[in-house]
N, C-alpha and C positions, 0 to 999 in steps of 0.2 A: 057725259063722261063722269066717272065716279070721282068723288072728292078724295084728296090725298089722305084724309083721316080714315076713310073706308079702306083704302089700299093698305094702310099701315095695320089696320085691324085684321085684314085678310092674311097678311104676312105673319102676324102673330099666331093666328090659327094654324097656319101651315107649320110654323116652327114648333108649336105645341104637339102637333101630330108626329113630327120627326123625333122630338125628345121623348115623348111618351112611347113611341115605337121602339126607340133604342133600348129602353128599360124593359118593355114588354117582350122584345125579342129574346132577351136573356132568360126571362121567366118561361117563355114558350119552349125554348130549346131544352129546358130542364123538366118539362112536363108538369108545370105547376098549375094549380086550379085556375088562376087568372093569368092569361097570357097576353099576346100581342094586341088583340082587339080591345080587351078590357083596359089595358094601360093607355092605349091611344085615346079611347073614349073618355076616360077619367081626366087625362091631361087636357084634352080638347074642351071638355065640359067645364073644367075649372077656369080655363082661359076665357071661355065665352061668358061665364058667370061674372068673372072679374071685369070684362069689358062692359057688360050690361050694367053692372053695379056703378061703374064710373060714369057711364052715359046717363043713367037715370038720376044719379045724385047731382050731377052738374057742379055748380059752385055753391049751391045752397044747402045741400044735405051731405050726410056722412057717407062716403063711398064704400066704407068698410062693412056696412051692415049686412049686405048680401054675401060678401066674401067671407065674413066671419062664420056664416052658417055652414060653409063648406068644411071648415076644420072639424066641426062636430058631426056633420051629416055624412061625411065620407067614411066615418067609423062603422056605420051600418053596412056599407058595401064591403068594407074590409072584413067585417065579422063573418060574412058569408063564405069567405075563403078558408076559415079556420075549421078544421074537422078533427074530432077526437075519435080515435080507434083504440079502445081499451085504455091503456095508460099513456098512449102515444098521441101527442097533439101535433098536427100538421097545419101548415099554412100561415104560421105567424110571420115568417119573413115576407111572404107574398102580401099579406095584409099591410105590413109596414111599407112595402114598396108602393102599394096603391096610395097610401096616405102621403108618402113623399112625392109621388107623381102629381097629386093634387096641389101640393105646395109649389111644385115646379110650374104647373100650369098657371097659378096665380102670379108667380114671378114673371112669367112671359107676358101676362096681361098688363102688368105694371110698366114693363118696357124699360128702356134706358139701361142703367147699370144693373138693374135686376135681371135683365135679359142675359147679361154675361154671367151673372150668378146662377141663373137657371141652367145654362149650358154647362158650367162647372159642376153644379150639383148632379146633373145627369151623368157626367163622366165619373164622378165620385161614387154614385150609386152603382153603376155597372162594375166599377173596379172593386167595390166592396162585395158585391154579390159573387164575383169571380175569384178574387184573390184571398179574401178572409177565410173561406173554408180551407184552402191549402195551408194558410198560416196556422189555423187551429190544429190541423192534423199533424203538421211537421214540427211546430214549436210548442204549442200549449199541451197537446196530447202526446207529443214525442213518439208518435206511431203506436202507442199502447192501447188506444181506444178504437174499436172496430165494430162493425155491424154484422151480425150473423143471421142468415135466413135459413130456417130448417123446415123442410116439407115433412109433415107428419100425418098419421092417421088421426081421425077425431078421437077425443077422449082426454080427460084430465090426467089419467095415469101416464099416457104417452108424453104429454107436455111436461109433466113433473120429471120424468126420466131424462128428457133432453136437457132440462135446466139443471138437473143433478149432475150431468156430465160436465157442464160448464163449471159449476162450483167445485167439483172434484179436482179439476185442473187449475184451480186458483183464480178463475175469472170472477170479476165483480160485475153483477148485473146492474146497469144504470137505467135503461128504459126497456120496457117490454110491451109488445103488441102482438095480437093474433088476428089473422084474416082467414075467414072461411071461404072455401071454394064454392062456386055457384051450386054445384050438385051435392055439397055437404059431405063429400067422400074424403076430402083432404083439407088440411089447414096449413097455413104458413105462419110459423113462429118467427117473429122479427125481434131480435134482441140487440141492444147496444151494450157492449161489455167493455170493461177495462181489463186488459190482459197483463199478467205479471211478466217480468223480464225472463223468468224461467219457463214460460209457457212452451210446451212441446206440442207443436201442431200435428206432427205425425202420430203421436200417442193419442191426441184428441180425435184425430180422424178415425183411427182404429176403434176407439171406444164408442164414438157416437154411431158409427155405421153398424156396430154389433147390436144396437138396441132395436127391439121389436117396434114396428110402427114408424121407423124413420126411413123415409124414401130417398133422402139426399139433403145436401146443404150447400151453401155458398157464402163466401165472405165479401164484404164491401169495404 
């Protein structure tokens, strides 16, 4: 029969899978680079490293030496989720969630009151990922900042014309990115803009659709 200490460690591994999965599920549903499996494995690995560190150290050595390497080492994994497309940088939030999940896994390995903190941290992370974007759009941006996706024919001139329509209607371009189609026959211009209160969407619609090389657009 297994020792009680082993059962306790097994339970911690199971808890780390559940907490990592809770955060990973949110990332997975939003189609992020690192999803359910990645967050589960990061949390599980951090917990296992923490348990191994404590077991190896015993009462004679510092149990934090192995765990300390997770704090810096996890940065390499998080960096793999960060992608730059033109001037648009994606994956920073997912990288931060991976780093936080590693901390949650270590807290689970410590146990006791830290286990309660790990549960609270997981809930706070999910709440942050879900609620803060709504807060930013409704309170900080006051509904004036939006993302525009324009489907264009290839060419610098067509892209400049589409951007010119935005500036002519008083929009301020914040972030700009361009994605080419696999067959290189079309491109998607993705622009984050801040719109003035006087922005006339009907006039903008008429103007941009009249431009040569513009196949369509959509707002987010």
